[in-house]
N, C-alpha and C positions, 0 to 999 in steps of 0.2 A: 447694208449700206454700200453703195458702189463708189463713194468718194473717200479719198485718203488724204490726210494732212501731210504736206511736205514742210511748209512753214505756216504760221498763223495767217499769212497773207498769200498763200499759194497752195491750192488743193488740186488733186488729179484723180482720174478714174483709171481703171486697169487698162483701158485702150489708149490712154495718154491724153484724152480730152482734159482740159484744165479750166479752172477759175482762179484768177489771180489779180492782185493789184500790181500796177507797174512798179518796177524796182530799178535802182541804179546798179552800176557794176559791182558795188560792194554789198548788194542785197538789201539796201535800205528802201523802204516804201516811199514812192515819190508822188503819190496821188491818193485821194480818198475814194475813188471809184474802183469798180471791179470789171474785169474783162472775161469773156467766155471764149476759150480757145478750142479749136476742133482737134480731133484725133488724127488728122492727116494734113498734109501740105498741098496746096494747089496753086497753079499759076493763073487759073481762070478767075478773072476779076468779077465775074457775075456770081461766083460761088460765095455763099455766106462765110465760107472758111478762108477765103483769101485774106491775107493779113491787113489789107486796107479796110476791109469790111469789119474785121474783128476789132481793130483799133477805133473805128467809128462808133461802135455800140458800147455804151458805158452803163453799168448797173450800180445802183446804190448799195446793194448788199451782196455778199457772197452767195447767199441762197438764190437770189434772182439770177445771178450769172450761172450757177449750177443748173437751175431749172431751164434756162435758155439752152445750155449745152445738151441737157437730157432730151429736150424737145427737138432741137435742130439736128443733133447727131446721136440718135439713140444707141445705147451701149451694144445691144444685140446685133445691130447692123454692121458695126465696125470692129467687133472683137474677133 
């Protein structure tokens, strides 16, 4: 398994791609959807990894967010 639990609402891979629910500053979940985060940061707004694109895509389950991250940012490419 390439995914590791940080919190019940926040999971990550060894390359730091992540699937998580939005949290407030105290770590409390603030939404019932999941986000898929890339293993890198970019300023390119056309890149699916740009934060505006990440925040736009919402998933109903953790597994769907993880599957999206695995497909969009394969582990072997960014590790």
